[in-house]
N, C-alpha and C positions, 0 to 999 in steps of 0.2 A: 483547560480549554472548555468552553461552553459548547454543547451541541447546537447545531443550527438545524431546525426541523421545519419543513414546509409540508404541504399536503402530499407532494410527490417525491421529496428528497430528504435525506437525513445525512448531514455531515457530522462526523464524530472522530474522535481520536482513534487511531489504529489500536488493535489488540492482537495478542498472539493467536487468537482464534481466527484471524483473517488470513493466515498464511496459506491455507489450502485453496481458498477462493482466489487469492492473488496469484498463486501458482497456475491455477486453471486459466485465469484471464490472460496472464503473460505467455502462456503456452498456446493460446489460440492462434492458428496460422494467420488469421486476418489481423490480429493485434500485433503479432511478432513479425510481420512481413518485412518491415524496414529496420527496426531497431536490431542491434547486435546481441541483445540479451537472450539467454536461455535460462529458464527458471525451474529447475527441478525443486521439489519441495524443500530439501535441506538448504538450498541456497536462499530460497524465499524466506524461510524461517529466520535466517541471519539478517535479511533485509528488513523484515518486520521488527526484529529486535533493535536494529539501528533506528528505526522510526520512533521507537518508544523512548529513546534517549534524547530526541530532538525537542525543542521548545518553540512554540509559536511566538514567544517573546524575544527570541534571539535573532541574530543576523543570519542571513542565508535562506536556504530553502527549508520549508516545513511541509512534510508530507503526512 
């Protein structure tokens, strides 16, 4: 996947280093108000590991 970079935004493939930031984001009460997820860091590390197996070329959702 090629990174998409603008002056204000960078879209890139996930990495294992993203787990702690994703956990903080998903644990924010404003973000987690309606979804049913709870995201302790060990669970988010598994989510990020799953992201790394996905391909933007395949069918379905790519995150």
